[in-house]
C-alpha positions as CSV (number, residue, x, y, z in Angstrom):
1,M,-9.9,-31.3,-46.9
2,S,-10.6,-32.0,-43.2
3,T,-8.8,-30.3,-40.4
4,T,-8.5,-32.2,-37.2
5,S,-6.1,-30.2,-35.1
6,L,-5.1,-26.6,-34.3
7,E,-1.8,-27.2,-36.2
8,D,-3.8,-28.0,-39.4
9,L,-5.9,-24.8,-38.9
10,K,-2.7,-22.8,-38.5
11,D,-1.4,-24.1,-41.8
12,V,-4.7,-23.4,-43.5
13,A,-4.7,-19.9,-42.1
14,A,-1.1,-19.3,-43.3
15,E,-2.0,-20.5,-46.8
16,A,-5.0,-18.2,-47.0
17,G,-2.9,-15.2,-45.9
18,V,-4.7,-14.6,-42.6
19,V,-2.3,-13.3,-40.0
20,A,-3.1,-14.1,-36.4
21,A,-3.1,-11.2,-34.0
22,P,-0.3,-11.5,-31.4
23,E,-1.7,-12.0,-27.9
24,E,-1.7,-8.8,-25.9
25,V,0.2,-9.0,-22.6
26,A,-0.7,-6.5,-19.9
27,P,2.3,-4.3,-19.0
28,P,3.5,-4.8,-15.4
29,A,1.8,-2.6,-12.9
30,E,3.7,0.4,-11.6
31,P,4.4,0.6,-7.8
32,K,2.4,3.3,-6.0
33,I,4.9,4.9,-3.6
34,D,4.7,8.4,-2.1
35,A,7.5,11.0,-1.8
36,L,8.6,9.5,1.6
37,G,9.1,6.0,0.0
38,R,5.9,4.5,1.6
39,A,3.0,2.6,0.1
40,Y,-0.5,3.4,1.6
41,A,-3.6,1.2,1.7
42,T,-6.9,1.0,3.6
43,G,-8.0,-2.3,5.1
44,K,-11.6,-3.1,6.3
45,R,-13.2,-5.9,8.3
46,K,-16.6,-5.8,10.0
47,T,-16.8,-2.2,11.1
48,A,-13.1,-1.7,11.6
49,V,-11.1,0.5,9.3
50,A,-7.2,0.4,9.2
51,R,-5.0,2.9,7.5
52,V,-1.7,1.2,6.7
53,W,1.7,2.6,5.5
54,I,4.6,0.3,4.7
55,K,8.2,1.2,4.0
56,P,11.5,-0.7,3.8
57,G,12.8,-1.4,7.3
58,A,13.6,-3.9,10.0
59,G,10.2,-5.5,10.3
60,R,8.6,-3.4,13.1
61,I,4.8,-3.2,13.2
62,S,3.2,-0.3,15.0
63,V,-0.5,-0.1,15.6
64,N,-2.0,3.2,16.9
65,G,1.4,4.2,18.3
66,K,2.0,1.0,20.2
67,D,4.0,-2.1,19.2
68,H,1.7,-4.8,17.7
69,T,2.5,-7.3,20.5
70,E,1.3,-4.7,23.1
71,Y,-1.8,-3.6,21.1
72,F,-2.9,-7.1,20.1
73,G,-2.4,-9.2,23.3
74,R,-3.5,-12.5,21.9
75,A,-1.0,-14.5,19.9
76,V,-3.7,-15.5,17.4
77,L,-4.3,-11.8,16.5
78,Q,-0.5,-11.2,16.2
79,M,-0.3,-14.1,13.8
80,I,-3.2,-12.9,11.7
81,I,-1.7,-9.5,11.1
82,K,1.7,-11.1,10.0
83,Q,0.1,-13.5,7.6
84,P,0.5,-11.4,4.4
85,L,4.2,-10.7,5.2
86,V,4.9,-14.4,5.8
87,A,3.1,-15.5,2.7
88,A,5.1,-13.0,0.6
89,E,8.3,-13.9,2.4
90,R,8.9,-10.3,3.5
91,N,8.9,-10.8,7.3
92,D,11.7,-8.5,8.3
93,Q,11.9,-6.3,5.2
94,F,9.1,-3.8,5.8
95,D,8.2,-1.5,8.7
96,V,4.4,-1.2,9.1
97,V,2.7,1.8,10.7
98,C,-1.1,1.7,11.0
99,T,-4.0,3.4,12.7
100,V,-7.1,1.4,13.2
101,S,-10.6,2.3,14.6
102,G,-14.0,0.7,15.1
103,S,-15.1,-2.8,15.9
104,G,-13.2,-5.1,18.3
105,P,-9.8,-6.7,18.5
106,S,-10.7,-9.5,16.0
107,G,-12.2,-7.1,13.4
108,Q,-9.3,-4.7,13.8
109,A,-6.7,-7.5,13.3
110,G,-8.5,-8.5,10.1
111,A,-8.6,-4.9,8.9
112,V,-4.8,-4.5,9.5
113,R,-4.2,-7.8,7.7
114,H,-6.2,-6.6,4.7
115,G,-4.5,-3.2,4.7
116,I,-1.0,-4.8,4.9
117,A,-1.8,-7.1,2.0
118,R,-3.1,-4.2,-0.2
119,A,-0.1,-2.0,0.7
120,L,2.3,-4.8,-0.3
121,T,0.7,-5.1,-3.7
122,F,1.0,-1.3,-4.2
123,Y,4.7,-1.4,-3.1
124,E,5.5,-4.6,-5.1
125,P,2.9,-5.4,-7.8
126,G,4.6,-8.7,-8.4
127,L,3.4,-10.1,-5.1
128,R,-0.3,-9.8,-6.1
129,P,-0.7,-13.4,-7.4
130,T,0.8,-14.8,-4.1
131,L,-1.4,-12.7,-1.9
132,K,-4.5,-13.2,-4.1
133,K,-4.0,-17.0,-3.9
134,G,-3.8,-16.8,-0.1
135,G,-7.0,-14.8,0.0
136,F,-5.5,-11.8,1.7
137,L,-6.8,-9.2,-0.8
138,T,-10.4,-10.2,-0.5
139,R,-12.3,-8.0,2.0
140,D,-14.3,-10.2,4.3
141,S,-17.8,-8.7,4.0
142,R,-19.4,-10.5,6.9
143,T,-21.0,-8.1,9.3
144,V,-23.5,-8.3,12.2
145,E,-27.0,-8.8,11.1
146,R,-29.4,-6.1,12.3
147,K,-32.1,-6.7,14.8
148,K,-35.6,-7.2,13.4
149,Y,-38.8,-5.8,15.0
150,G,-41.0,-8.4,16.6
151,R,-38.0,-10.5,17.5
152,K,-35.6,-10.7,20.5
153,K,-32.4,-10.5,18.3
154,A,-31.8,-10.7,14.6
155,R,-33.4,-14.1,14.2
156,R,-34.3,-15.3,17.8
157,S,-38.0,-15.1,18.5
158,F,-39.5,-14.5,21.9
159,Q,-40.3,-17.7,23.9
160,F,-43.6,-19.1,22.8
161,S,-46.2,-19.8,25.5
162,K,-49.2,-21.9,24.7
163,R,-51.2,-20.8,27.9
C-alpha cells in the first residue's frame, strides 16, 4: 500500500490506532499594568535610555517634563516618536510620560520610540505582531565605533607623506 498524501497518512494512522497530539496553542499574554493603571518600558538607542510610562488618556506626550513638540523641535523627530502609536492605530488613546537621557536628539527620539512600542505591547499584548512587523520592537544596536590607536579616528589614517 503506497501513501501519496497527508490525508492517506492520516487514514493509516487512524487505522493503526495512533492518536495525533493536538497542537498546543500558547495562551494569550497577560497585560503588565501597575497599580496606577500604567504600563512601563525602557527604550534604548545609541547611548540614550528612555523610561516610558503609558496610560489611557487624550494622546499627550510629555518628555522630561516638556511637551514633545517643545522638547523635539524638528518635525522628523516628532514623527519618529509617534510611529508606534500610528502603526497600532492608538494615536489619541494613550498619554505618554517619559524621561530620557544620554546621546543626542536623534538617539533620544529613537529611544523614546522603542520605549513606547514596548510599553504598548505590555499594555495590549495583542498589538505585538503589528509592532513587530513594523520593526519597532527591535533595538537598533548601531553605536559609534571607538577610536583606534595609530589612527586619526576610528578608521581614518593620518595623511601619508612620501617625502
